[in-house]
C-alpha positions as CSV (number, residue, x, y, z in Angstrom):
1,M,-0.2,0.2,-0.1
2,N,2.5,2.2,1.1
3,D,4.3,1.6,-2.5
4,I,1.5,2.8,-4.3
5,R,0.9,5.9,-2.4
6,R,4.6,6.4,-3.1
7,T,4.3,6.4,-7.0
8,I,0.9,8.1,-6.9
9,L,2.6,10.9,-5.1
10,W,5.4,11.0,-7.5
11,V,3.1,11.1,-10.8
12,V,1.5,13.8,-8.9
13,F,4.6,15.6,-8.6
14,G,5.6,15.2,-12.5
15,F,2.4,16.1,-13.4
16,S,2.3,19.2,-11.6
17,L,6.0,20.1,-12.8
18,V,4.6,19.8,-16.8
19,L,1.8,21.8,-16.3
20,L,3.5,24.7,-14.4
21,W,6.1,24.1,-17.4
22,D,3.1,24.3,-20.1
23,Q,1.8,27.3,-18.4
24,W,5.0,28.8,-18.6
25,Q,5.1,28.7,-22.2
26,V,1.7,30.2,-22.8
27,H,2.7,33.2,-20.4
28,N,5.6,34.1,-22.6
29,G,3.9,34.0,-25.9
30,R,4.7,30.8,-26.6
31,Q,2.0,27.8,-27.8
32,A,1.2,25.6,-25.2
33,T,2.0,21.8,-25.1
34,F,-0.7,21.0,-24.4
35,F,-4.4,21.3,-26.4
36,P,-2.8,24.7,-28.5
37,Q,-5.6,27.1,-28.9
38,P,-5.4,28.4,-32.8
39,K,-4.5,31.9,-33.2
40,P,-7.4,33.8,-34.3
41,A,-7.6,35.1,-38.2
42,A,-7.0,38.3,-38.6
43,T,-9.1,40.5,-40.5
44,A,-7.2,41.8,-43.7
45,S,-7.1,45.4,-44.0
46,A,-5.2,48.0,-45.7
47,P,-1.9,49.6,-44.3
48,G,-2.9,52.3,-42.2
49,D,-7.0,51.9,-43.5
50,A,-8.2,53.4,-39.5
51,A,-11.3,52.3,-40.0
52,S,-10.9,48.7,-40.9
53,A,-8.3,48.1,-38.0
54,A,-10.2,49.9,-35.5
55,G,-13.8,50.0,-36.4
56,A,-16.2,52.4,-36.7
57,L,-19.2,53.9,-35.2
58,P,-21.6,54.6,-37.9
59,A,-23.9,57.9,-38.1
60,A,-27.3,57.2,-36.2
61,S,-29.9,59.5,-35.3
62,A,-30.8,57.4,-32.0
63,P,-30.9,59.3,-28.8
64,V,-27.8,58.2,-26.2
65,Q,-30.0,56.4,-23.7
66,G,-30.1,52.7,-25.3
67,Q,-28.0,53.6,-28.4
68,A,-26.6,50.7,-30.1
69,V,-23.1,50.7,-30.4
70,P,-22.6,48.9,-34.0
71,S,-20.3,45.9,-33.8
72,A,-19.4,45.6,-37.4
73,P,-16.2,47.6,-38.7
74,G,-16.2,49.9,-40.8
75,T,-20.1,50.6,-41.7
76,A,-19.9,54.2,-41.5
77,A,-20.8,56.3,-44.8
78,P,-18.2,58.4,-46.1
79,P,-18.3,61.7,-44.6
80,T,-19.7,64.5,-46.9
81,T,-17.0,67.3,-47.5
82,T,-17.5,70.6,-48.4
83,A,-13.8,71.3,-49.1
84,A,-10.9,69.3,-50.4
85,Q,-9.6,66.6,-48.7
86,A,-5.9,67.1,-46.5
87,P,-3.6,64.6,-47.5
88,R,-3.4,61.9,-44.5
89,E,-0.3,62.0,-42.7
90,R,0.7,60.4,-39.1
91,F,3.4,62.2,-37.5
92,T,4.9,62.6,-34.1
93,V,4.6,65.3,-30.8
94,T,7.0,65.0,-28.1
95,T,7.1,65.9,-24.7
96,D,9.7,65.3,-21.6
97,L,7.6,62.3,-21.1
98,L,6.1,61.6,-24.4
99,R,6.4,60.7,-27.7
100,L,2.6,60.6,-29.3
101,T,2.0,59.5,-32.9
102,F,-1.3,61.5,-34.2
103,D,-2.9,60.3,-37.5
104,T,-4.5,62.9,-39.6
105,D,-7.7,60.5,-40.4
106,G,-9.8,61.6,-37.1
107,G,-6.9,63.7,-35.2
108,S,-6.7,59.9,-33.7
109,L,-3.8,59.3,-31.4
110,V,-2.5,55.9,-32.5
111,R,0.8,55.6,-31.0
112,T,2.3,56.2,-27.4
113,E,6.0,56.1,-27.0
114,F,7.5,56.7,-23.0
115,L,10.6,58.5,-23.1
116,Q,11.6,57.5,-19.3
117,V,10.3,54.0,-19.5
118,S,12.5,51.4,-20.7
119,A,11.1,49.0,-23.7
120,E,11.2,45.5,-21.4
121,S,12.5,44.1,-18.3
122,S,16.0,44.2,-18.7
123,E,17.1,40.7,-17.2
124,G,20.6,42.0,-15.8
125,K,21.1,43.4,-19.5
126,G,20.4,47.0,-19.1
127,G,17.3,48.1,-21.3
128,T,18.3,51.1,-23.8
129,S,14.8,51.1,-26.0
130,T,11.3,52.9,-24.6
131,F,8.2,51.6,-24.2
132,V,5.1,51.7,-26.4
133,L,1.9,51.2,-24.6
134,L,-0.9,52.7,-27.6
135,Q,0.8,51.5,-31.5
136,D,-1.1,50.6,-34.7
137,Q,0.6,48.2,-37.0
138,P,-1.4,47.4,-39.9
139,G,-1.6,43.9,-41.6
140,P,-3.0,40.6,-40.3
141,T,-0.4,40.1,-37.5
142,G,-0.1,44.1,-36.7
143,K,-1.3,45.0,-33.2
144,T,-4.2,47.7,-32.8
145,Y,-4.1,49.9,-29.9
146,V,-5.6,53.5,-30.7
147,A,-7.6,56.4,-28.5
148,Q,-10.3,57.5,-30.9
149,S,-12.8,60.2,-30.6
150,G,-15.9,61.4,-32.8
151,L,-19.6,62.3,-33.2
152,I,-22.7,60.1,-33.9
153,G,-26.4,61.3,-34.6
154,G,-26.3,62.4,-37.7
155,D,-23.5,62.3,-40.6
156,F,-20.9,64.4,-38.3
157,P,-17.3,64.2,-38.7
158,N,-16.1,60.5,-37.2
159,H,-12.7,59.2,-36.6
160,T,-12.2,58.2,-40.0
161,T,-12.6,61.8,-41.1
162,P,-10.1,63.7,-42.7
163,M,-8.6,66.8,-40.8
164,A,-6.1,69.8,-41.0
165,V,-3.7,70.1,-38.4
166,S,-2.0,72.6,-37.1
167,G,0.2,73.3,-34.3
168,D,4.0,72.3,-32.4
169,R,5.5,68.9,-32.9
170,E,7.9,69.6,-29.6
171,L,7.5,71.2,-26.5
172,K,9.9,74.0,-26.6
173,P,12.4,74.5,-23.8
174,G,10.8,77.1,-21.2
175,S,7.2,76.1,-22.6
176,D,4.9,74.1,-20.3
177,E,2.9,72.5,-22.7
178,L,2.1,72.5,-26.7
179,K,-1.7,72.3,-28.5
180,V,-2.4,70.1,-31.3
181,R,-5.6,71.3,-33.4
182,F,-7.2,69.3,-35.8
183,E,-10.2,70.8,-38.1
184,S,-12.4,68.5,-39.9
185,P,-14.4,69.7,-43.1
186,V,-18.0,71.0,-43.1
187,V,-19.6,67.6,-42.5
188,G,-23.2,67.5,-42.7
189,G,-23.4,70.8,-41.9
190,V,-20.8,70.7,-38.6
191,K,-17.4,70.7,-38.3
192,L,-15.3,69.4,-35.3
193,V,-12.1,71.2,-34.5
194,K,-10.3,68.4,-31.5
195,T,-7.9,70.1,-29.8
196,Y,-4.7,68.1,-27.7
197,T,-3.1,69.9,-24.4
198,L,-0.3,68.4,-23.2
199,K,2.1,69.8,-20.4
200,R,5.3,69.1,-18.8
201,G,5.7,66.5,-16.8
202,H,2.1,65.1,-17.4
203,Y,1.2,61.7,-18.9
204,E,-2.3,63.0,-19.4
205,V,-3.7,64.9,-22.4
206,G,-6.0,67.5,-22.2
207,V,-8.6,66.5,-25.3
208,T,-11.4,69.5,-26.2
209,H,-13.6,68.3,-29.0
210,E,-14.9,71.7,-30.6
211,V,-18.6,71.4,-32.4
212,I,-19.4,74.2,-34.9
213,N,-22.6,74.2,-36.8
214,N,-22.0,75.8,-40.1
215,G,-25.6,74.6,-41.0
216,G,-29.2,76.2,-41.1
217,Q,-30.7,74.3,-39.1
218,P,-30.0,73.5,-35.0
219,V,-27.8,69.9,-34.4
220,A,-27.9,67.7,-31.7
221,P,-24.6,65.6,-32.0
222,Q,-23.6,63.2,-29.6
223,L,-19.7,63.1,-28.8
224,Y,-18.4,59.2,-28.5
225,V,-14.9,58.3,-27.2
226,Q,-13.3,54.5,-27.1
227,L,-10.0,52.8,-26.7
228,V,-9.4,50.2,-29.6
229,R,-7.2,47.3,-29.1
230,G,-6.4,43.7,-30.3
231,G,-4.0,41.5,-29.9
232,F,-5.0,40.1,-26.5
233,S,-3.0,36.9,-25.5
234,D,-5.0,33.9,-24.4
235,A,-2.6,33.7,-21.4
236,G,-4.5,34.9,-18.2
237,S,-4.0,35.1,-14.6
238,S,-5.4,31.6,-13.2
239,I,-3.6,29.2,-10.5
240,M,-1.1,27.4,-12.8
241,N,0.1,31.5,-13.9
242,P,-0.2,33.1,-11.0
243,T,2.1,36.2,-12.2
244,S,-0.4,37.5,-14.8
245,T,-2.7,39.9,-13.3
246,F,-5.6,41.3,-15.5
247,T,-5.7,42.8,-19.3
248,G,-8.7,44.0,-20.4
249,P,-11.1,46.6,-20.7
250,A,-12.9,48.0,-17.5
251,V,-15.5,50.9,-16.2
252,F,-15.4,53.0,-13.0
253,T,-18.4,55.0,-11.9
254,A,-19.0,56.4,-8.8
255,D,-22.2,54.1,-7.6
256,Q,-20.4,50.6,-8.9
257,K,-16.6,51.8,-8.4
258,F,-14.2,49.7,-10.4
259,Q,-15.4,46.8,-13.3
260,K,-13.4,44.7,-14.9
261,V,-14.9,43.2,-17.8
262,E,-13.5,39.8,-19.1
263,L,-13.0,39.1,-22.5
264,S,-14.6,36.3,-22.6
265,D,-17.7,37.4,-20.8
266,I,-17.9,40.2,-23.8
267,D,-17.8,37.5,-26.6
268,K,-20.5,36.2,-25.4
269,N,-22.5,38.7,-24.8
270,K,-22.2,38.8,-20.9
271,A,-20.7,41.4,-19.9
272,D,-21.9,43.5,-16.9
273,F,-21.1,46.7,-16.0
274,Q,-22.8,50.1,-14.9
275,K,-24.1,51.2,-18.6
276,E,-24.8,54.7,-17.8
277,A,-23.2,57.3,-14.9
278,T,-22.8,60.7,-14.7
279,A,-19.1,60.3,-13.7
280,G,-16.4,58.1,-14.3
281,Y,-14.2,56.7,-16.6
282,V,-13.6,54.3,-18.8
283,A,-9.9,52.1,-19.2
284,M,-7.8,49.2,-20.9
285,V,-5.9,47.7,-18.3
286,Q,-2.6,45.8,-18.6
287,H,0.3,44.9,-16.4
288,Y,1.9,47.6,-15.5
289,F,0.4,50.0,-17.5
290,A,-3.3,51.4,-18.6
291,S,-5.1,54.3,-20.3
292,A,-8.3,56.0,-19.9
293,W,-11.0,58.4,-21.3
294,I,-11.7,60.4,-18.8
295,L,-15.1,62.6,-19.1
296,P,-15.8,66.2,-16.3
297,D,-18.3,64.9,-13.3
298,G,-21.6,65.7,-14.0
299,T,-21.3,64.7,-17.8
300,R,-24.1,62.6,-18.6
301,R,-22.8,59.2,-20.7
302,E,-23.4,55.9,-21.5
303,N,-20.4,53.5,-20.9
304,F,-20.0,50.7,-23.6
305,V,-17.6,47.6,-24.2
306,R,-17.8,45.6,-27.2
307,K,-15.9,43.2,-29.7
308,V,-14.8,44.7,-32.8
309,D,-13.9,41.8,-34.8
310,N,-12.0,38.3,-33.8
311,N,-9.3,39.4,-31.1
312,R,-10.0,43.5,-30.7
313,Y,-12.4,45.1,-28.5
314,S,-13.3,48.5,-27.2
315,V,-14.8,50.1,-24.6
316,G,-16.0,53.9,-23.8
317,M,-18.5,56.4,-23.6
318,I,-21.0,58.4,-25.7
319,T,-22.4,61.9,-24.4
320,P,-25.0,63.7,-25.9
321,L,-24.0,67.0,-26.6
322,A,-26.4,70.5,-25.8
323,P,-28.3,71.2,-29.3
324,V,-26.0,73.6,-31.4
325,A,-28.0,76.8,-33.1
326,P,-27.0,77.8,-36.9
327,G,-23.7,80.0,-36.7
328,A,-22.8,78.4,-32.9
329,A,-20.8,76.3,-31.2
330,A,-20.3,74.4,-28.4
331,A,-17.4,72.6,-26.7
332,Q,-17.2,69.2,-24.5
333,D,-13.6,68.9,-22.9
334,A,-12.1,65.0,-22.0
335,R,-9.2,64.1,-20.7
336,L,-7.2,61.1,-22.3
337,F,-4.4,59.2,-19.8
338,A,-1.9,56.5,-21.3
339,G,1.0,55.9,-18.7
340,P,2.3,53.7,-16.0
341,Q,0.4,53.0,-13.1
342,I,1.9,54.7,-10.9
343,E,-0.3,54.9,-7.9
344,K,0.1,58.0,-6.4
345,M,0.1,60.1,-9.8
346,L,-2.9,58.2,-10.8
347,E,-4.9,59.1,-7.5
348,G,-3.8,63.0,-8.4
349,I,-5.4,63.0,-12.3
350,Y,-8.7,61.1,-11.0
351,P,-10.4,59.7,-7.6
352,G,-10.5,56.1,-8.3
353,L,-7.9,55.9,-11.6
354,D,-5.5,54.1,-9.1
355,L,-7.9,51.1,-9.4
356,V,-6.6,50.0,-12.7
357,K,-3.5,48.9,-10.5
358,D,-4.8,45.6,-10.1
359,Y,-5.1,44.3,-6.6
360,G,-7.7,42.3,-6.4
361,M,-10.1,41.5,-3.8
362,F,-6.8,42.3,-1.7
363,T,-6.8,45.8,-2.2
364,I,-8.1,47.1,1.3
365,L,-4.8,45.4,2.5
366,A,-2.3,46.5,-0.8
367,K,-3.0,49.9,-0.5
368,P,-1.4,50.5,2.9
369,L,1.0,48.2,2.0
370,Y,2.1,49.8,-1.0
371,W,2.0,53.4,1.0
372,L,4.0,51.9,3.8
373,M,6.5,50.3,1.4
374,D,6.8,53.4,-0.4
375,Q,7.5,55.8,2.6
376,I,10.4,53.3,3.2
377,H,11.9,53.5,-0.1
378,S,11.8,57.0,0.0
379,V,14.1,56.5,2.8
380,L,16.2,53.7,2.0
381,G,16.3,54.5,-1.7
382,N,15.9,51.0,-3.4
383,W,13.3,48.9,-3.8
384,G,15.1,45.5,-3.1
385,W,16.0,46.7,0.3
386,S,12.7,48.8,1.0
387,I,11.2,44.6,0.3
388,M,13.2,43.6,3.1
389,A,12.7,46.0,5.0
390,L,9.2,46.3,5.1
391,V,8.4,42.4,5.5
392,L,10.2,42.8,8.6
393,V,7.5,45.5,10.0
394,I,5.1,43.3,9.2
395,K,7.1,40.5,10.7
396,I,7.8,43.1,14.0
397,A,3.6,43.8,14.1
398,F,2.7,40.1,14.0
399,Y,5.5,38.8,16.3
400,W,3.5,38.4,19.5
401,L,0.2,36.6,17.0
402,Q,2.8,34.5,15.1
403,A,4.9,33.4,18.6
404,K,1.1,31.9,20.2
405,G,1.9,29.3,17.3
406,Y,5.5,28.6,17.6
407,E,4.9,28.3,21.3
408,S,2.1,25.9,20.1
409,M,4.4,24.1,17.7
410,A,7.7,23.8,20.5
411,R,5.1,21.9,22.8
412,M,4.1,19.7,19.9
413,K,7.8,19.0,19.1
414,A,8.4,18.2,23.2
415,I,5.5,16.1,23.6
416,N,6.0,14.4,19.8
417,P,8.0,11.1,21.4
418,R,5.1,10.5,23.5
419,V,3.0,10.6,20.6
420,M,5.1,8.2,18.5
421,Q,5.5,5.6,21.3
422,L,1.7,5.6,21.4
423,R,1.0,5.3,17.7
424,E,3.8,2.5,17.9
425,R,2.0,0.9,21.2
426,Y,-1.9,1.2,19.6
427,K,-0.8,1.1,15.7
428,D,-4.1,-2.1,15.7
429,N,-6.2,0.2,17.8
430,P,-6.7,3.9,16.1
431,Q,-9.8,4.3,18.7
432,Q,-8.0,3.9,21.7
433,M,-5.0,5.5,20.1
434,Q,-6.9,8.6,19.5
435,Q,-8.1,8.5,22.8
436,E,-4.8,8.3,24.5
437,M,-3.7,11.3,22.2
438,M,-6.2,13.6,23.3
439,R,-5.4,12.8,27.0
440,I,-2.2,14.1,26.0
441,Y,-3.1,17.0,24.9
442,R,-5.1,18.0,28.0
443,E,-2.8,17.0,30.3
444,E,-0.2,18.9,28.3
445,K,-2.4,21.8,27.8
446,V,-1.8,21.8,24.1
447,N,-3.9,22.7,21.0
448,P,-2.9,20.4,18.0
449,L,-4.3,23.3,16.0
450,G,-2.6,26.2,17.7
451,G,-0.2,26.7,15.7
452,C,-2.6,27.0,12.5
453,F,-4.8,29.7,13.7
454,P,-2.3,32.5,14.3
455,I,-0.9,31.9,10.5
456,M,-3.8,31.5,9.0
457,I,-4.9,35.6,10.1
458,Q,-1.8,36.7,8.5
459,I,-2.0,35.1,5.0
460,P,-4.1,37.6,3.4
461,V,-1.6,40.4,4.6
462,F,1.4,38.4,3.1
463,I,-1.0,37.6,-0.4
464,A,-2.0,41.5,-0.4
465,L,2.4,42.1,-0.4
466,Y,2.7,39.6,-2.9
467,W,0.4,41.6,-5.3
468,V,1.6,44.7,-4.2
469,L,4.9,43.2,-5.5
470,L,3.6,41.5,-8.8
471,T,1.3,45.3,-9.6
472,S,4.1,48.1,-8.8
473,V,5.3,49.5,-11.7
474,E,8.2,50.6,-9.9
475,M,10.2,47.2,-10.0
476,R,10.6,47.3,-13.5
477,N,14.3,47.3,-13.8
478,A,14.7,47.9,-10.5
479,P,18.3,47.2,-9.1
480,W,19.2,45.4,-5.8
481,I,22.4,44.1,-5.3
482,G,25.8,42.1,-7.5
483,W,23.6,40.7,-10.8
484,I,19.5,41.5,-9.9
485,H,19.2,44.1,-12.1
486,D,15.6,43.9,-12.2
487,L,13.4,42.7,-9.7
488,A,10.5,42.1,-11.3
489,S,12.2,39.5,-13.8
490,P,13.5,36.1,-12.7
491,D,16.6,35.7,-10.9
492,P,19.0,35.2,-14.5
493,Y,21.2,32.7,-12.0
494,Y,18.5,30.9,-10.2
495,I,20.4,32.0,-7.1
496,L,17.6,33.1,-5.2
497,P,15.2,30.7,-6.1
498,L,17.6,28.1,-5.0
499,V,18.0,30.6,-1.8
500,M,14.1,30.6,-1.3
501,T,13.7,26.5,-1.5
502,L,16.7,25.6,1.1
503,T,15.1,28.3,3.3
504,T,11.7,26.4,3.1
505,L,13.4,22.9,3.6
506,L,15.1,24.1,6.6
507,Q,11.6,25.8,7.8
508,T,10.1,22.6,7.5
509,A,12.9,20.6,9.2
510,L,12.6,22.9,12.3
511,N,8.7,21.9,12.8
512,P,7.5,18.5,14.8
513,V,7.1,15.6,12.8
514,P,3.5,14.8,11.8
515,P,2.8,11.4,13.6
516,D,1.0,10.2,10.5
517,P,3.7,8.9,7.7
518,M,1.7,10.5,4.7
519,Q,1.4,13.7,6.1
520,A,5.6,13.7,7.2
521,K,5.9,12.6,3.6
522,L,3.7,15.1,2.4
523,M,4.9,17.9,4.6
524,W,8.8,17.4,2.6
525,F,6.8,16.9,-0.9
526,M,4.9,20.4,-0.9
527,P,8.0,22.6,-0.3
528,L,9.5,20.9,-3.1
529,A,6.7,21.4,-5.4
530,F,6.1,24.8,-4.1
531,S,9.5,26.0,-4.6
532,V,9.8,25.0,-9.0
533,M,7.4,27.6,-9.5
534,F,9.6,30.6,-7.5
535,F,12.4,29.7,-10.7
536,F,10.0,31.0,-12.9
537,F,9.1,33.9,-10.6
538,P,9.8,38.2,-10.8
539,A,13.4,38.0,-8.4
540,G,11.4,40.9,-6.0
541,L,8.8,38.2,-5.1
542,V,11.1,35.2,-4.3
543,L,13.1,38.1,-2.1
544,Y,10.4,38.8,-0.2
545,W,9.5,35.0,0.6
546,I,13.2,34.4,1.4
547,T,13.0,37.6,3.6
548,N,10.0,36.1,5.2
549,N,11.5,32.5,5.4
550,V,14.8,33.6,7.3
551,L,12.9,35.8,9.6
552,S,10.3,32.9,10.4
553,I,13.3,30.8,11.0
554,A,15.2,33.4,13.7
555,Q,11.5,33.4,15.4
556,Q,11.1,29.8,15.7
557,W,14.4,29.4,16.8
558,L,14.2,31.9,19.4
559,I,11.0,31.0,20.6
560,N,12.0,27.2,20.8
561,T,15.2,28.4,23.1
562,R,13.1,30.5,25.4
563,M,11.0,27.8,25.8
564,G,13.4,24.9,26.5
565,V,12.5,23.1,23.8
566,P,16.0,22.8,21.7
567,P,15.6,23.0,17.9
568,Q,16.2,20.5,16.1
569,F,16.4,19.4,12.6
570,N,14.2,16.8,11.5
571,L,15.0,15.3,8.4
572,P,12.7,13.1,6.4
573,R,12.5,9.7,6.9
574,F,10.7,7.8,4.0
575,K,11.2,4.4,4.7
576,S,7.7,2.4,4.5
């Protein structure tokens, strides 16, 4: 029987390793070894055709309340213009933080490059290229991620309408802002003037939409703003892929707060979010970075999320404009954010925008932990040492609670020889053995589960800290010491995972041996299986676990010594 159990354990352990490797392949963008998913066929589009690549919101006369947002791309009627169309142009505008690429077709933002953020985790090699978030690459394999806006409710200018552009292309020394102005021809009696305002030191861009009625009748168009993205990876967060965070559209409203919308729910037409609101924003979220459209509070809007085609999705808002009389003009302000998820910066842009940094259900614990780590970093100046100091602070805060658990474990270790003798004496009479064991526990005032309760209370805090380290963009390319040049990437030489494995085994050896032989074996197999995942975890997360293990070992050693129970290493015995 023991041989069979041992065989089953090894099979489960080996299969777990295979599944971990398979999910790691998926996480890095490769095909899964088992049950690979075929790549969705991309809709061919002409190079630079924004309407085909991103999907057009066609002219519609229905009011904003309950208005259907069509799902078929490229269904908008060609705009009727009263002037010769300007030649299409894509050009860049540069500030101290951003290099933005605009398209004169619709005045859309089609590329954002962050000049002070390196492209990828350096893994010790030092990143040099800059990170690109929004981009519009034509062709079947191109990536689409653009910010668009325009008018609906009639044959009005939209994000496919050719526009004339004016304004500076670079933020001049001594200047704090620059403006880029797009002016459409008259379409349906209406001219749309879209003005982007870029400021020094800001990832946030102001966007003013001015509607000019050049016709003979009043008009009441509706303004839409949307983010369109394609090229989503099939990899997502799961128990087998624990280092993935949410990627996809999100909606924030004052009533229902932050609402993530899963792509699978959009595919099934089961997306659940607040449709109508007067405050909030819409966003596209991914690990470390996000983009968002924000309308002023008090502005009535309808939020929408839809699938454009194949693997392209859009999230946006539609807001009705007040009727504009002939010869008059009306303006609607908006803000567009595209940048890294720096928590303090997001809080300053809009209340609740910091929630795009996805802590999940542990937000209430994770936010104060991040604040504390940030305060520690302001003193130490190194994120690696700040992680270790934060774990130390948490350990001190939970010292007395955890001491109770270790005291219970020390008592268990002291009576463990008597328990083992009972098991041997009454191995043929389980009921009598159980009664005798409970008698010993009562006499020695030992609770067999006394070491578990204090640990259970601390688990949510340490899980929250895990998410803080996983989602904080500050970890990207942040060095610690020596060979660790990037706390957001795995240790290139696997030194930290090996140290983490050794400390885990050492901590296991200090614990009392479970009376049941099968539990004793599992007590050693589980840490080994758990440690395998850490070879692929970011170095910052592994450093956090190492620090926690070392402090736990020191505390356990101290408490055992104080209670007169000499610390000893209980090495595994796998004999049947």
